[in-house]
N, C-alpha and C positions, 0 to 999 in steps of 0.2 A: 504493500500500500504506500502510495506517495504521501508524504506528510506535508501539509500546507497549514502551518500554524500562524495565527494572528496574535500579535503582542500589542497590548494597549496599556500605556503607562499614564497613570493619573498624577496630576500635580497636587490634588487635594488642597487647593489654595496654596498656602505656604507650609502646610503640615509635612508634605513630602518635598515639594520643589524648593522649600527654604533650606533644605539640607542636601538633597540629592539633585544632581544635574540630570533632570528627567529627559531633556532633549538629547543629551549624549547617550543616555541609556537606550532610548528608542532607536537612535541611529546605529549604535554599535550592534544591537541585537538583530537588526535587519539583515545582517550577513551571517547569522547563526544558522547552522544546518537545520533544515526543516521549516524555517521561518519564511513565510511568503509575504507577510505584511507586518509592518511595525510603525506605530505612531504614538503621539502623546496628546493629552487634552487636559484642560483645566479641572473639570469635574466629570469623571467618567460615569458616575452614578446618576448624573442628570439626564433628562430626556434626550438632549442632543448627543450626550456621550453614549447612551444606550443605542440610539439610532445609528451612531457611527459604527458600533459593533455589528449591528444587524446588516447595515449596508455593506460592510467589508466582508462579512461571511458570504453574502450572495455574489458580490463583485469579484472576489478573489478565490471563490470556491474553497473556502477554508475548511479543513478537517478537524480543527481544534482551535481553542481560544485560550489565551492566558491574559487575564486582567491583572495588572500590577498596581495595587492600590492598598486598601486597608485590610482589616481582618475579615476573613471569610464569614465569621460569625455575623457581621453586619450586612454584607452585600452579596454573598455567594448566591443566595436564592434569586436576587435581583438579576444578576448576569446570566444565571442559568435560564431564567425565563426569557431573557433577551435572545439567548442562543436558540432556544426552542422556537421562538417566534420567527426565526430565520431558517427553520427546518434543520438545525444542527442539534444532534442529540445533546441534551442538557448535561450529561455526564462527561462530555468532551470539553466542557468549560471549566477552567480552574482559575483560582486566584493566587497570586504571589503577594504575600504580605510584606510590602516594603515601607509600611508606616510604623506599626508597633514593633516589627522585627528589625527595622533598619533606621529610618530617619529619626524616630523618637528616642532612640538609644545611642545615636552617634552624632548629636548636635555638636558643631564646632570642628568637625573633620569631614568636609565635603568630599574630598578625594576618596577617602576610604569608604565613606557611606555610599558613594556612587559605585565603587567597585563591588561592594557587598550586594547592592541592589541588583547589579547585573548577574551576579552569581545566584542569587535567590531566584530570579526569573528564569535563568537557565535550567535550574533544577525542576521547575514546574513545566518548562517546555518538554524536558525529557519524560516527565511523568505523563503529560497529556498525550504524547506520541503513542503510548501503550495503553491508554485508557480504553476500556470496552464501552460500547454503546449500550448502556444498561436501561432498564425500564423499572419504574417504581414497583415495589412489591404490594400487591393488593391482598388485604385480609378482611374477613367478614367482621361486622360490627354489631355488638350488643348495645342497643340504644337504651341503656339503663345506667344510672350513676350511683356511686357509693359516696356518701359524705361521712367522714370520720370526725366526730366532735359535734356536740350539740349546744355550743355557746352561740353568741349572737352571730358570729361569722358562719358557723355551720348551718344555723337556721336560715340565714339569708341566702346562702348558696343553694340549699335544698329547695327553698321556696321559688327562687328564680328558675332553677332547672325544671321543677315540677310545673310551674306556670307556663313554661315554654312547651309543655306537652310531653315531657319525658318522665319515666318512672324513676324514683329515687329511693335508696335505702339509707336511712340516717341512723348511725350508730353512736350511742353515747354511753360512756363507761359508768356514769353515776345513775342513781335512780330517777333523775329528772333532767330534762333539758334546761337551758338557761345560762349555765356557766357562771363566771364571775360577775357578769353584768347583773344577775339576779340578786347579788349581795349588796349592790350599791344603793345608796340612799337617793342621791340626785346626781345628775350628770352635768359637766361643764360644757360650754359656757352659758347654757340656757337655763340650767338648774331644773330641767325636766325630771320628774319622778322616774327613776330608772325602771322600776317594775311596771309602771303604767304604760311605758312605751314598749317594753319587752314582752309582757304577758300576752297581748293579742297575737304576737308572732308565735309564741310558744303554743298557744291554743290552735292557731292556724296550721302549724306544722304537724300537730297531732291529728288534725281532722282532715287534712288534705287527701283527696282520693288517690293521688299519685305518689304519696309518700308513705313508705313503710317505716315506722318509727320503732327502733329497737333500743330501749334504755336498759341500763344495768347489763350492758354487753360490751365485749372487747373483741378486737381483731386478733384472731389466732394465727391465721396464715393467709398469704396472698400468692397466687401463682398465675401464670399466663402472661399476657402481653396486652398492649393498648388495643382496645376494642373487644378483648376477650379475656378479662380477668376472672379467675375463680377465687372467691373469698370465703374463708372459713371463719365463722363468727362464734365466739363462746358466749352463750346466754347464761350468765351466772345464776346460781340457785338463789332465789329470793325467799324461798320457803313460804311463799304466798302465791297462790294461783291468781295472778293479776288479771287473767281473762274473766274470772267470775267475781273477783273482789269488787264491792260497790263503793269502797272508799269511805265507809261510815266512820272510821276512826275509833271504834270501840276497843280494838286490840291495843292501840296506842295508849288510849286513856287508862286502861287497866294494867298495863305492863308495869311490874314493880322495879325493874332495873333501869337506872339512868346512867348515862355516860356523857362525856363532853361532845357537844354538837360541832361537826365539821363546818356546817353552813354558818353557824354563829362564831366561827373561828375560836372555839373554846371558851367563849364568854358566857355561854348558857349550856344547858344539858338537853339531851334528847333521850327517848326511850330505846330499848334494845330492838323493838320493832317500831319503825318510824317512817314518816315522809319527811324529806329534807326541809321543806318550808311550806307555808300555807298555800302558795300559788303553784306548787309543783305540778308538772305535767310529764307523765300521768300522775294524778293525785291519788296514788295507791301505795301502800307501805311495802317495805322490804324488811326482812329480819336479819339483824347483825349477829351471825352465828358466834363470832368471837366473844360477844358480850351477853349472850343469852343464857339464862339460868338453866333452861331445859337441856341445852347442849353441854353445859358444864357438869350438871349433876343428875340429869334425868328427871328432875322434879319441876314443879311449876306447871307449864303448859296452859297457863291462863288464856293466852291469846287464841289458842286453838279451841278451847272450851267455849269461849264467849262469842266467837265469830258466827254471825247469823247465817252465813252462806257457806260455811265449811271451806273457806278459802285458804286457811293456814295448813301447810303441808310440810311436816318435819322430814319427810322422806324425799323431798325434792332434791334433785341433783343437777349439776351443770349439764346444759344441752349444747349441741353444736349444730349450727345452721350453715347451709351452703347457699351462696348467692353468686349469680353470674352478672357481671357489670362490664361496661365498656370504658368507663373513666372513673377516677377516684379523686375526690377533693379532700385534702388533709387540712383540718381546722381544729387541731388539738389544743389550742390555747396556750396559756401560760400559768406559771406559779410565781409566787413571790420568793425572793431570795430568803433562805431560812434565817429566821431571826436569831437562832442560836449561834449563827456564825458571826454575829455582830456583838461579840462580848465586850468590845471597847465602849459600847453604848448601853450596856446592861441588858442586851437582848437575851431573853430567856431566863434572866435571874432577877430583874427588878419588875415587880408586878405592874407598876404604873408606867412602864415603857411598853407601848403597844405598836402593832403593825398598822399600816394604812387601811387594810381590810377590816381589822378589828375596829378601827375608828369609824369606818363606814357603817358597821353594824350598830355602834353606839348612836350614830346619827339617824339611823333608819327608824321610821315609825313602827315597823314590824320587827325591830330588833329586840334584844334582851332587856333594854331599859325603856322601851316604848318611845324612843327618839330623844330622851333626855341624856345629856352628856354627863356620865358619872364615872368616877374612878373605879377600876376593877378591884382595888385593894379594900376600900371601905364604903363604896357607894356614894361618896360625897361629890358634889359638883365642883369640878376644878376651876379655879379662878385664874391660874397662870398655866397656859399650855404652850409647849415648845414643839415646833414641827421641824424636823431635820430632813433636808433634801439630799439627794445623791448618796443615800446609805447603801453601800455595796456597789453602786454604779460609778463609773469613771475612776476606778481605783485598781489599776492593773497590778499593783504590787501585792494587794491583799485579797481582792475580790474579783470583780469583772471590769473590763476596760471600757465597755460601750456605755453610751447614754441610754437610759431607759425611756426617754422621750416624753412620757406623760406625767412623771412625778412632780415637776414644777406646777403643773396645772391642777392635779388632783389635791396637792397640799394647799394650793391657793383656795380651792373649793372647800377643803376641810376647814381652813382658818375662817373663811367667810361664813360657813354654816355654823361653826362654833360660836361666832359672834352673834349670829341670829338667834341662837339658843340661849347663850349666856351673855346678856347685854353688858353686864359689869365686868366681864372677864377680859383678859388680855392675851392675844395670840402673837407669838413670835415665830418667824420663819428664818432659820439659818440656811443660807444658800451659797453655792459656788458661783453659779450664773443662773439667771432666770430665763428659761427658754419658753417662748410663747408662740411657737410656730404653727398657728392654725387660725382659721377664720373666727374673728371675735375674741381670740385668746388674749391679745395684748390689752384690749379694753376690759376684759374680765379681771385681769391682774390689776389694772389701774383702779377698778371699782373696789377691790379688796383693800388697797392701800389708802385710797382717798375717802371712800365712803364708810368702810368698816374698820378703819384704823388698825389694820394688821401691820405689825412692825417687822420689816425685813432687815435682817442683819447679814451683811456679806462676810462670810468667813466659815471656816470648818470648825466644828466643835471638837475639842481635844479630849474631853472627859465627861462622862455622865456617871453619877453615883448617888446613892441614898444617904440622906443625913437628916435626922430629926423629923422623919415623916415626909420629907420633901425629896424631890428628884433634882439634884444639883446638876446644872449644865454649865460647863466652863468652855469658853471659846474666846476668839479675838475678832473684833470688827476690823477687817483688813482695810476698810476705807478710811478709818480714823486712827488705826493702830492701837485702840484701847482694848483692854481686857473686858470681857463680858461674863458676868456670873449671874445666873438666874436660878432662884429657888422655885422650881416648877412643881405643879401638882400632877401634871401628866406630860409625857413626852411621846410624840407620834413619829415613827420612823418611816420615811418615804423609801421603802425598800425597792431594790432593783427588780425588774421583771426578768424572769428566766424561763426557759422552755418548760412545758409540762413534764412532769417527772417520768412519763412513759415515752417521751418523744424519741429518744435515742434507740430504745428497744424496738419501738414501732418502725423506725426508719430501716432497721435491719430486715424486718418482715416485708416492708414495702420495697426495699432495695433502692431507696432514694438517699441523696446525700444530705448531710447536716454540716453546719459551720462548726468552728472550733468550740463555740459555746453551746451547741446542740440545737440551734434554730435550723429549720429546713432551708436548704440552699436553693435559690431560684436559678433558672437557666442563664439569665442575664439581668443585672440590677436595673437596667433602664428599658431595654427593649422587650424582655420577657420576664417581667417581675412576678407573675403569678404561675409560671410554669416551672416544673422540675426538669432537670436534665433527663430524667427517665420519662419517655413518652407516656401520656395518659394520666400522669399525676399532676394535680394542680394544688396550689397553696393558697390559704386564706387566713386572714387574721393574725393574731400574735404567735401562731405556730411558725411564721416566717421571720418574725422579729417584733420588737416592742412597738405597739401602736395604740392609738386611742380608738374609741368606738366608731367615729365616722370613717376613719381609714380602714378599720377592720370590715365594716359593712361594704365600703367601696371595693375593697379587694375581693370580698366574697362574691359580689356581683360580677366582678371581672373574671373570676374563676368560672363562675356559672356560664358566662358568655363564651368562654373558651370551650367548655364542655358542649354547649349548644352548637358551636361552630363545628366541633368534631362530629357531633351527631347529625349534622346536616347532610352528610354523605352516607350512602348505603354501605360503602366499603371504606376502609382506611388504607390510604396509600402511604407507604413508608420507604425510607431510603434503602436502595439495593446495595449499598456499600457495606457488605457483610462478609463474614468469613465463609470459606467453603473447604471441603475435605476431598482430597484425591482418594476415592474409595479403593482404587487399585493398590495404593501404597500404605493405607492405614493399617497399623499393626494391632489395633484394638486394645491399646494399653490403658485407655480411659483417663490418662493424665489431663486431657483437655476438659473432661467432665468435671474433674475435681477443682479446676481453677476458674471455671466460667462463673462470673458473678451474677449472671442473669438466668441461670438454669436453662440455657438455650441449646444445650447439647444432650442428645439421648444416645443410648447404646442399642444397636441393632444386634440382638443376641443370635439371630439366625445367620447373619453374615459375619458376625464377630467384628464389626466396625462401628465407629462413632458417626453420628449424623447431626448436622447443624439445622436447627429449626430457624429458617430465615425470618420468620415472622417475629421471633423473639430476639434474635441476635442484634446487638447494638454496635458491633464492629469495634470493640474496645481493644482487640488484639492480644488479650491475655492467653488465649488458647494457642495462638500462632507462636508466641514466644516460648510457651511451655512444651509444645510438641517435640518430642525427641527425634522423630524421623522427618521433620520438616514437611509434613504432608498437608498442612493447613496453610492456606493463603487468604488474603483479603482482596476482594474485588477492587480493582483500580488502585491497589497499593501492594502489589506483589513484590517478592524479593527482587525480581528482575528490575522492576521500576525503581526500587530503593537503591540498588547498586548503580543504576544509571544516574540517579539524582545525586548520589555521593560523588560519582566520577565528575559530574558537571561542576559541582561545588569545588572540587579539588583540581580542576583542570590545569591551573597554572603550575 
């Protein structure tokens, strides 16, 4: 086959041309073996630039194209479409990255940057010479979605997908949907009642004809691939038949055992058989086996005796359900950084040092104090309350390095609501920086300082300790240089947001990536912020990173739109650049099976060889590197191509 390669070198404004002599690059490559056409242009990704590619393909009968510009992550699909529009197989179009891999890292040395750019492009010319004319792989599609997590993000994603006409399975590990938003008293900056705006959505998601709600359930295993996932769900034993339970509450009322309530953050108690909160959906109890007298001693059994519909079942066991779905939205939410890790501020040892969620429950009309702010130690109304920001956040030496984004605002809300409750009280907020990055947030902060007389002190607190029934707070006002000592009645810690405790374990089951802190990693922070690198998985809410309610809801709707776009086709078309096995040479050693992170390789016991399931393979190359007999290759990235590319790079 005669090679007629077209080379198109982009200036990218001054991003490339400011460092690389692009005209010299285009001119020099015009004489490279196999190159039939070479040119440069200011912005190749623009309409005129793409038209230049299309016209050149037709005019010069090009058999391959190398666009020398930025990262293929940004524009590979753009130029592939341009090639296809000119009747060139899209997999004969390649990108040479001379921006991130060259100009951006070699500023100040134009000569060497230009030489390197030429070598990078030569390697891609050699690659495209041997590229096969591939076609996308078509796989069948199950038009049904799974949403993992029943907080506000999971609820919103499920409703959007269901309202678009697709069936949804919503899985929540606790007995009720609602998540942390259900614990909040009011929301900034409008001070809407949290449960008033959340509860209608909770009810809607439970009654929607297209949503199958599975609470008190966990993901046990996920197999398959985009469009065809098989999900095994563990339905935890509630020891209550929730299908026949009428939610009358008699069992809860008569249960003699009380334990600390998770929903009330330990500030109140619940029974061993319980519903998490009054507005829980479904509003039916579960039995906490670990704290039940019957399971401890075989005695009691009051809940079973008193139940009018015989719903209590001590013999109930965990069940496993199988669901088939085409896409998965991960909305597992967040936890607060453990207060016991904040020993320097009395976390876990001083009773009147509380977390931000505990303070939410003190403010809530449905909370343990009926909305009155009272100290946990003695029930007295605190007259001096200190709020500490960035507790655990922005502290790479001791805790976590990132900003948790919402702490400044929720502590401002706390201070404001405290003043609304205790008019003669004084609220102090110690801060490093006040970050109000949202619509109406700066105005909300100004209201707190100007109308509610919240006193902001810029500085980090050095010590918190108990003395004479007070919580002593020592710090320094860094604006004046003065020491600050406050004898507080209550201290509220604005703790960092961290991933849900099950996030990392779940990521292994889903086979999707997490960041160093355990948040789920998006495919691209700007262009693909709600997609995982693993096809078919989408991210929503605080599972992806710290965020407030509006951002969580917006991201949930964005994930839902991605799912609906996926479901708009009868079949899913995926990249054909996958591994393949030479069956005549395969020894059947199964090494490839053991290293494949996607479970894409199966063993054919009849022929004694391994087979790659192209619909699952992600082309990561692990099997290729591990194969002892070198019988596995990757389409359009074969050993032969790699050798040619290396030779081109080392040509001099």
